[in-house]
N, C-alpha and C positions, 0 to 999 in steps of 0.2 A: 504494499500501500505505500506507504510513507518512502520505502526504499524505491519502488519505482516512480513515485511523483519525483523523488530528487534526481535519480535517474535521466527521467525526460527533462527535467529542467537543467541540467548539465550538458545533455548531449543534443537536445533541439532548441532551448532558448538561451543557453548558455549563460544562465543566470550565475553571478559572483558567489562562490561559498557553497554552492549546489555539490561540487565536488566531494565535499567532507563526508556527507554518507555512504561514499564506496569506500570508506576504510572500515575494516573490522575494527579496530581499537575505538572508533568514534561511535559507531552503533553498539559497540558492546556497553560502552557507559552509557550511552542513552536508553537502553534495554534494561540497565542494573537501576539506573534511577527511577525511571518509570515504572519498573516493578514494584520499587520499593516504596513508591508513592502511592500506587496503587493497593498493595497490601496494608500499608498503614490507614489509608482514608478509607476504603471500602470495608476494612476488617471490621470496623466498629459496626457500621451498619448490618452486616453478615451476622456479627455476635448477637448483636440486638434481636434481628429478625430471629436467629436460631432459639434466643431464652422465649420468645414470643409462642413462639411455635413448641414450646418446650421440649424441644428434642438434646436431653441432657443426657450426661454418663450414667451407666449404671454400674454402681460398685459393690463388690463384694467384700464383706469383713474377711481381710487375710491376716489381721493382726499387724499392720504395718501402720507406723507411725503417721497420722494426717490423712491416711488412705480416705476415711469416711468424709471427711470435708469435701472432696473434690466430687462427692455426688452432686448430680444436677447441674453441674459444668457443660455449657455447650460442646457437645462434639460436632464431626461433620466439617470443621475448621478448614479441613484440606480444599474445599471449595476457594477460599481466600488464595492457596497457593495456586491453584488451578489456572483460575484467571488472571492471577499477576504473572505468571508464564504466558499462557497463550496470547493476552491481548498486546503486550510488548514486540512477540515474536511476528504477529499479524503485522503490527506496523512498520519496525524496522529490519524484519529480517526477509531476507531473499528467499520468497516463497515456490522459485524454480529450481533450489536446490535440493535435490534427493535427500541431503541429511537432515535439513531442517525438517522437511515435510514427515521423515521417518520418525523423528522425535516429537513431532505435533500430533502424530496418528499415536504414539505410543503414550503420551500424557494423556488424550482424551479415552483411550484403550481402557490403560489402568484405571485413571480416574471414575471412569463409568463401572468398573469391578466395585472398586473400594467404595463408591456412592451407594449402589445397590446392596453389599455388606451392611453398612450404615443405614441405611433406610429399614431393611429388615430386621435389625437389632431394635432399631425404633418402634417400629410397625407393632411387634410381638414381645418389645419389653422382655428380652432376654440378652446373652452375651454371646449367643450362637452365631446369630446372622445367616450370611448364605454357606452353604456346606463346602465342606474344605474341597472337595471333589471339583466342585464349580468353579472354585479360586483357581485350582491349577490347572483345568480347561482352559480358563481364560488366560493364564499366564504360558501355556504352552502355545496357544493360538497365537499370541504375540511374538513369542521365540521363533514359531516358523514363518509368520510373516518377515520379521526382519531378518531373518536367516537366509530366506528364499529372494527376498529384495535386493541383498547383497549379492546374490548369485547370478541372479537373472539382469539386474540394471547394469547399462553399459557405462550408467554414470559414476559407478563405485569401483573405483580400480587404485593400484599403488603406482608409484614409480622409483626405482631402483636408481636414483640421483648418485653419480661418483665425483669424489673430489680429485683434481689434477693438478700434478706440480709440475711447472714448468723451470728449467734452467737457462734464462737468456743470461749470458756473461758471467757474473761471479755471483749473483743473486738468486734467491727462488721467488719464484710468483704461484700463488696457490689459485686455481681457477675451479669453477664448478661446472661440470658438464651437464645442462639440464636437457639436451636434445637427445633424452632416452624416453621411448615409447612408455604410455600408460600399458597396466596390464592387470587382469584378473586375475587374484591370486588368494591363494589360502595361508599366507603367511601371518604371523602373529609374534607380539613382541614377548619374551620371557627375561627374567630377570637374573643377574649374577653369572653371565654367559658372554664370551668375547664377541662372537657372531650371533647376536641376540636376537635372531628371527628364528622363530620355529615354522615348521610347515607341516600343516593337518595332512598334507598328501603323503608325505613321508613314512606316515601310518599305514597307509593303505597300497604301499609298491608293490606287494604281492597279487594287487588286481591288475598288473600290467597296465595296458593303454585305459584301462577306466581308474586309473591311481588318483587323478586329478579330481573327477567326478566323487570318487570314494572320499576324497580330502575334503569335499564341499559337504558332504554327508555327516563326516565325524564334526566339522564347523557348526552347522546348523544343530547338531544335539549338544553341542557345546555352550551354543546361545540359548537353546532351551533351558538347559540347568542352571546359565547363569541369572537368566532373567527372573525364573521362578526362585533360586535361592537368595537372591540379592533382595528381591521385592518381599518376600517373607523374612528375611534378617530384617530389614527394615520396620517390618509391621510388627516383631519383636521388640524391637529396640524402642519403641515408642510408647515406653511404660511411665514414665517419669517426665516433668514438667520440663523442657525444652531439651530434652536428651537427642531425641531424633533429628529434631531441625538443626541444633549447635552441631552435632556429628557430621552430618550431611554437607552443611556450609564447607567445612575443612576439606571434605572428601570432593566437591563440586569443585571448588579452587583449584585444587591438583589438577584434575582433569582437564580443567580449562585452559590451564597453562600447558598440559602435555598437547591439546588440539591446538592450542596456536603456534606452538614449536613445530608438530607434525604437519601442520597446513601451510607452513612456510618452506618454500625449497632451499633457501640460505640456510636457515638456521638447524632444519632437520641434515641437514649435509654436514653442517661444523660439528653438530652434536652425535652424529652417525646413529641416527634414529629415523624410524620409517616414515617417508613422505608420502602423504595422502592427499592427490589433488581435490580442492573444492571442500576438504573436511574443516578449514577454518571458519566456516560458517557457523559451525558448533559453537564456537565461542561466544558468539551473540545469544544463543539459546542458553549457554551456562551462564550468562551474565544477568539473564532474565531469572534465572533460577535462584541465583545467589541474591538477587534483589528481594525475590519473592520470600526467602526463607527468612532472611533477617527482618522484612517486615512482618511475617508470621511471627518469629519470636519476640517480636515486641508485645503482644498479646499471650504468648506461650511460655513466656518464661516464669519462674516461679515466684507468688504463686499463679498457676496459668487462668488467664480467662476464658480460654477456649482451647480444647484439643484436637487436634488434626484429623483424628479417625483413621478408620483403612482407607477413607478417600483420600487422605495424603500420605500415608505411610506407605501404601502400596504403589502410590505413584510415584515417590521419590525414589524407593529401592528401585522400581522398574525403569525409571529414565538413567540412573546412575549406569544401571547393568548396559541398557541399550547404548549411553552414551561411549561406556569403554569398548563396548563391542565395534563400534562405529569407526573409533580409531585403533582399532586393533591393538587394544590394551586388556582384554577381557580377562587374560592370566595374571595381571597384576591385581584384579580385585579381591582375592583371598588376603593380600595384604593390605592394600588401600583400604578394605571395607572390612576388617579384621573384627571389628567392634559387633557388626550385623551377623558375621558367620560364628562369632564366639558365643552370641547370644542365642542363636539358632541351634549351635550343639550342644548348649546347657539343657536345652530344652530336651533334645534327642536323649542325652545322657541322665538326664534325671529321668524320664519317663522309662527308659531302659533298664536303668539302676533298679527301679523300684520293683518293676516286673521279676526282673531276675532272682533278686531277694525274696519276693514274696514265694516266689516258685519254690526256691532252694529252702527257705527257714519258715515257710508260713507268714510271715509277717514282713511287710514293704519297708525298706530303708530309703531315707533320702541321701544322695550324693551331695546336693545343695540345700540349704536352709529353705530355699524358694529359687524357681526359676520363673522366667529368664533372669542369667545372670544378674543385673541391676538390682533384681529383688532381695537376691543372697545377702548384698552389704546392706540391705535396709532392714534385714529382719532381725529380732532380737532372739538370744538365745544359742544352744550349740548343737539341737537335734539333727545333726548331718554329720557325712562324712568330712566334708569341709569344715571344721569347727570355727575356724577365724574367719573374719573378726567377732568375737565375742558379744560387742555391742555394737547396737544397731547405730548406722552411720545417719546423718542427717541428708534429707534429697538433695539439698543444693550442693553439698559437696562431693556427693556421687556424681551429681552430673557435672560438675567442673572437672571432676578427674577424668572421667568417660572423654571429655573435651580435650584434654591435655594429651592422652593417648592417643586419641584420633588424629593429634596435629602431629605427633611423633612418628604416626603409623606414614602420613604425607610425605614425611621429611623423608623416612626410611624408604619410601616408594621411590623416590627420586634419586635417592643415594644407589639403589640397586641399578639404574639403568647407567650409572657411570663407572661401578665396581665390578668389571666383568675383566 
């Protein structure tokens, strides 16, 4: 919209200053500021509307300090995040760019699943909402859509840019050879390895001439798993005021930097990272998402005035997964989003250990005082295998420490790209 308007002003009417909107950095800042303003301005109105509709959180008494005070707090606040992302992207994003389109589709797709889940919880006044199998079907469907689009679209390519060194006389001159054709590839980035690109097709060499097609099949399976695991992990992390939003801001900032570097032929060659033509448009989307999360955190920080609900958490996790996949950094997700996956793992371990001990001893025992993991630190007592900490920690302290861990994980993720 505005992007095309300024493009027309620049090319057809030659209006001074119209060229600014062609710069990724300018549009990213514009999207971030606009989304922040939308989230803070319309956020209050949406919260008031949710209160009038009595769409509040149903809280069970789990013996956690301050837990019951949250009863009735408006939920479905993820609507604020989604609107604050979509509107700026429609205004300043290049809607002819396949990467931008895929992320907007992913946002609406997962937002719809999360909204239906929250709506069912509100309608039937329970914590169950949509059945888990339907959530999984929706996540698998999105994974298939993204994976197949990356396989079939001619606009999604990679370019193996090389750096050349010439010796004219006594000096050295480094040049970048960009005259390399774009190719469809199943290569992705892996950490700690010198030649840090991994080709999924290497796993299907036994298929002979069909190895490349087999590599794409493996890649699509990885996409499905990444989308489902990250989306559910963000959902489980959304259990304390400001926890999911705060952790996600750091993850999004790290991914935005990766997309900017990987979408610039000079920077990607200099840093020896994968160059993906056209992917720099993703930075505009992520600028809008960071602004939306900061604006939402204004109301979601302790004590929260609104919860994002599944409308927000499923969407956030799914966007992060799809974004990482589009810039071929999906194998970095377990490190960058380790908090999400530890939350996932803590629930699986808790359930598995309880069932195992009940079958063996006739009485189930708990590995953690409570799962997901963030509630383990909030629970008083030592009735679990992992007894520390003995005393419950205040919710704001737990959230702040998770934010710090998230920041350290983002730094470590960047370090892995250079230590190889």
